[in-house]
C-alpha positions as CSV (number, residue, x, y, z in Angstrom):
1,M,176.4,112.8,-96.0
2,S,177.1,116.3,-96.3
3,F,180.3,118.0,-96.4
4,I,180.3,122.2,-96.2
5,Y,183.2,123.8,-98.7
6,N,184.1,127.7,-98.7
7,L,185.4,128.9,-102.3
8,Y,186.1,132.6,-103.1
9,S,186.4,134.3,-106.1
10,S,189.4,137.4,-105.7
11,K,191.4,140.0,-107.9
12,E,195.1,139.7,-107.0
13,F,194.3,138.2,-103.5
14,G,190.8,140.5,-102.3
15,F,188.0,138.2,-102.5
16,T,185.2,139.7,-104.4
17,K,182.5,136.7,-104.1
18,S,182.2,134.2,-101.7
19,F,180.5,130.5,-102.2
20,H,179.1,128.4,-99.7
21,I,178.1,124.9,-100.3
22,K,176.5,121.8,-99.5
23,C,177.1,118.5,-101.1
24,E,177.2,114.8,-101.1
25,I,180.6,114.9,-102.6
26,P,183.7,114.1,-100.0
27,P,187.0,116.1,-99.9
28,H,189.2,113.6,-101.8
29,K,186.9,114.0,-104.9
30,F,185.5,118.0,-104.5
31,R,189.4,118.2,-104.3
32,L,189.8,116.1,-107.4
33,I,187.2,117.3,-109.4
34,M,188.3,120.6,-109.2
35,S,191.6,120.2,-109.7
36,E,190.6,118.7,-113.7
37,F,188.3,121.9,-113.9
38,R,191.9,123.6,-113.6
39,Q,193.7,121.5,-116.0
40,N,191.7,122.3,-118.5
41,G,192.5,126.1,-118.5
42,R,189.8,127.1,-116.3
43,E,189.8,129.3,-113.1
44,N,187.0,130.7,-112.5
45,T,185.0,129.8,-109.1
46,E,181.4,131.2,-110.5
47,D,182.7,129.3,-113.6
48,F,183.1,125.8,-111.4
49,V,180.4,126.5,-109.3
50,K,178.2,126.7,-112.5
51,Y,179.7,123.5,-113.3
52,M,179.0,121.6,-110.2
53,T,175.4,122.9,-110.3
54,E,175.2,121.7,-113.9
55,N,177.0,117.8,-112.9
56,F,175.8,117.2,-109.8
57,P,172.1,118.5,-109.2
58,D,170.8,116.7,-106.7
59,S,173.5,116.9,-104.2
60,F,175.1,120.7,-104.7
61,Q,173.6,123.4,-103.2
62,L,174.2,126.9,-102.1
63,F,173.6,128.8,-99.4
64,E,174.3,132.3,-97.3
65,Y,175.8,132.4,-93.8
66,D,173.6,133.8,-91.2
67,D,176.5,136.4,-89.6
68,V,175.6,136.2,-86.8
69,L,175.2,132.9,-86.0
70,Q,178.1,132.4,-88.6
71,Y,180.7,134.8,-86.2
72,D,179.5,132.8,-83.0
73,A,181.1,130.0,-84.6
74,D,183.8,131.3,-85.5
75,Q,184.4,132.7,-82.0
76,E,183.5,129.1,-80.5
77,N,186.3,127.7,-83.4
78,S,189.0,130.0,-82.8
79,A,189.1,128.8,-78.7
80,I,188.6,125.0,-79.4
81,L,191.5,125.6,-81.8
82,A,193.0,127.8,-79.0
83,N,193.1,125.4,-76.7
84,L,194.0,122.7,-79.0
85,L,197.7,124.7,-79.7
86,T,198.2,125.1,-76.8
87,N,198.1,122.1,-75.1
88,G,196.0,123.1,-72.1
89,K,199.6,125.2,-71.3
90,D,198.7,128.9,-70.6
91,D,202.1,129.8,-72.7
92,F,201.9,127.8,-75.6
93,H,206.3,129.3,-76.4
94,E,207.0,126.4,-73.9
95,P,208.7,123.6,-74.7
């Protein structure tokens, strides 16, 4: 099973680069690997991507989103999330 992760490098919360990753590493293991990487004093996103590419060459793949397809998917996901949050009510602020 493949999982998709999005990592962003930033300078004081201004995104400078994004990495879209597809791999077979489940989320709990991916977080553990990233946590161990950071505990060793390395917090550079580019270094992490390089580390993962070297250590998991068979399952780690970088890819680019097609902007139009991604926009459509984001809009659909937003609509689904809004429906879940409102629970079918017109005004989600009602108790």
